[in-house]
C-alpha distance (Angstrom), angle and dihedral (degrees) to the residues before:
residue distance angle dihedral
M1 . . .
I2 3.79 . .
T3 3.75 125.2 .
I4 3.82 120.0 -139.0
G5 3.75 122.7 -165.7
I6 3.83 116.4 -151.7
T7 3.85 117.9 -164.2
G8 3.74 145.7 145.1
I9 3.73 136.3 151.3
I10 3.79 129.3 -72.7
G11 3.76 111.1 -65.5
S12 3.87 94.2 13.8
G13 3.80 92.3 112.2
K14 3.84 100.7 -109.4
T15 3.93 93.1 142.3
T16 3.69 90.9 51.2
A17 3.82 93.3 51.0
S18 3.79 90.0 48.0
N19 3.76 91.5 51.6
I20 3.78 91.3 53.0
L21 3.85 88.6 49.5
K22 3.81 89.8 50.9
R23 3.85 89.3 52.0
K24 3.82 88.8 51.3
G25 3.89 87.5 61.2
F26 3.82 100.3 -95.1
T27 3.73 122.9 141.2
V28 3.91 106.2 -123.3
I29 3.92 119.1 -164.2
D30 3.75 106.3 -157.5
L31 3.79 110.0 -151.1
D32 3.82 89.2 -160.7
R33 3.96 88.8 60.9
L34 3.76 89.4 49.8
A35 3.74 93.2 47.4
K36 3.97 88.2 52.5
K37 3.70 89.1 49.5
A38 3.80 90.8 51.0
I39 3.71 94.4 47.8
A40 3.77 92.0 55.8
L41 3.93 89.5 61.9
K42 3.91 111.7 106.9
E43 3.77 92.4 -134.0
V44 3.79 91.4 51.8
Q45 3.75 90.7 51.3
E46 3.93 89.5 49.6
D47 3.81 89.8 54.2
I48 3.80 92.1 47.5
I49 3.87 89.9 53.0
T50 3.93 91.3 44.7
H51 3.73 96.3 47.2
L52 3.86 104.8 27.3
G53 3.83 105.5 22.6
K54 3.86 141.7 -96.1
K55 3.77 94.7 -86.2
Y56 3.82 89.1 75.9
V57 3.81 95.1 61.6
K58 3.84 120.0 48.3
D59 3.87 124.0 -175.3
G60 3.86 91.1 -19.0
I61 3.78 92.6 -48.5
P62 3.83 127.3 108.9
V63 3.83 112.1 -120.7
I64 3.81 92.4 -131.5
E65 3.89 93.6 -175.4
K66 3.74 93.2 54.6
L67 3.72 93.4 44.9
R68 3.92 90.8 51.1
D69 3.68 94.4 47.9
A70 3.69 91.6 49.1
V71 3.76 99.1 50.1
F72 3.79 90.6 50.6
V73 3.76 92.8 55.0
D74 3.63 102.0 39.6
R75 3.87 126.9 41.7
D76 3.81 94.1 -162.7
T77 3.77 90.4 56.6
L78 3.74 90.1 47.3
Q79 3.80 92.6 53.3
K80 3.84 92.4 48.0
L81 3.73 90.6 52.5
E82 3.76 92.2 45.8
S83 3.88 92.1 52.6
I84 3.82 89.1 54.0
I85 3.84 97.4 42.9
H86 3.80 106.0 33.0
P87 3.83 99.3 63.5
R88 3.74 90.7 54.9
V89 3.94 93.7 43.6
G90 3.85 86.8 49.7
E91 3.73 92.9 52.4
E92 3.80 93.2 48.5
L93 3.84 91.4 43.7
W94 3.78 93.7 56.4
K95 3.71 92.9 41.9
E96 3.79 89.8 57.9
I97 3.78 93.3 44.4
G98 3.85 90.6 51.5
E99 3.97 88.4 52.3
L100 3.81 89.6 48.2
R101 3.82 92.0 48.5
E102 3.85 90.4 48.6
A103 3.82 89.9 52.3
G104 3.75 90.1 54.7
T105 3.92 97.4 -108.0
E106 3.81 108.7 171.3
A107 3.81 97.5 -155.0
A108 3.84 134.2 10.8
I109 3.88 123.6 -163.2
V110 3.76 118.1 -144.9
D111 3.70 111.0 -158.5
G112 3.78 114.1 -158.3
P113 3.91 138.3 144.8
L114 3.89 96.8 -145.5
L115 3.82 103.9 40.0
Y116 3.76 91.3 130.7
E117 3.83 97.5 35.2
T118 3.80 92.4 56.1
G119 3.89 95.0 37.8
L120 3.86 91.5 -121.5
Y121 3.88 87.6 129.6
K122 3.71 88.6 73.2
K123 3.87 90.9 65.0
L124 3.87 93.2 51.0
D125 3.76 127.2 83.3
K126 3.69 95.1 -130.5
T127 3.86 140.9 0.6
V128 3.80 132.5 -147.5
V129 3.84 124.7 -163.6
V130 3.79 123.6 -155.3
S131 3.72 105.1 -147.6
T132 3.85 130.3 -170.7
K133 3.72 132.6 174.6
M134 3.83 111.8 -94.5
G135 3.79 93.8 -119.9
K136 3.87 90.5 56.5
I137 3.84 91.9 47.2
K138 3.81 91.7 52.7
E139 3.71 92.5 48.5
R140 3.93 88.8 52.5
L141 3.80 90.4 49.5
R142 3.76 97.2 45.8
A143 3.98 84.2 53.1
R144 3.75 86.7 57.8
G145 3.74 91.6 54.1
M146 3.93 96.2 -105.5
S147 3.69 118.4 149.5
E148 3.79 123.9 -131.9
K149 3.76 89.2 -113.6
D150 3.84 92.5 55.9
M151 3.76 90.1 45.6
E152 3.90 91.3 55.9
R153 3.88 92.1 46.2
R154 3.73 92.8 52.2
M155 3.74 97.7 43.1
A156 3.77 90.8 47.2
L157 3.82 89.5 66.2
Q158 3.87 94.2 51.1
I159 3.77 128.3 71.4
P160 3.79 110.9 -105.1
L161 3.83 117.6 -95.9
E162 3.83 92.7 -121.6
K163 3.87 87.7 58.2
K164 3.80 92.1 47.0
E165 3.70 91.4 50.7
E166 3.81 91.0 56.2
M167 3.96 89.7 51.7
T168 3.75 99.4 44.6
D169 3.84 132.5 88.3
F170 3.77 95.7 -137.7
V171 3.89 136.4 14.0
I172 3.76 126.2 -148.2
F173 3.68 112.0 -158.9
N174 3.81 114.1 -147.6
N175 3.89 106.2 -176.1
G176 3.70 98.5 119.4
T177 3.71 142.1 44.4
K178 3.81 130.8 -40.6
K179 3.73 86.9 -98.8
D180 3.80 92.3 53.8
L181 3.90 89.6 50.2
E182 3.82 88.8 53.4
K183 3.79 90.8 52.8
E184 3.88 87.7 52.9
V185 3.76 92.0 48.8
E186 3.92 88.9 52.6
M187 3.70 88.3 55.7
L188 3.80 88.9 53.3
L189 3.82 90.9 49.2
R190 3.85 88.8 59.5
R191 3.73 90.1 50.3
I192 3.83 90.9 48.7
K193 3.80 89.3 56.4
E194 3.77 89.2 52.6
W195 3.87 89.1 50.7
E196 3.75 91.0 50.1
V197 3.87 91.8 51.9
M198 3.86 89.6 49.6
A199 3.75 90.6 49.3
D200 3.84 91.9 53.1
A201 3.70 93.7 45.8
P202 3.91 113.1 109.6
């Protein structure tokens, strides 16, 4: 079985591309889902209170909006939260991958926004970057109600797309319509078949 990470930056269309892959029959492991699962654990919430403060957990429930706002303003807060969450996410990720491998799955997609920032990409067999022109990204984020200031804060904490394109095994370009994106994903599917053949070769 091969593991394929799919990533991008906020607004690039990574989630849309992952959903297309899911419809094509691929198993997609969403790291955001695993992070939400981890943050619901009592010991994780206790760590958040200890290292970040009581204001981020209220009545036994993490205040996600406050956490999200904090990590996109302060890199130190982001690093502390990552040190709490990522070990649990990694543990669950490799558990799920192990189960898929035992079930005979040929390829698993790992969907995560920070594969390069966290170094997780090094543990995966291949990576795919969903890339979009910056003007298009900002247009999408404005439509979601995000301010220019918030865009700049969030992008400052992510490796630029140009750099990710240099590091990746395959680039999906998402500058057109949904139909155009589906055609890009079709090209990726052909590449995945090549990767699978190479993985099976003696």
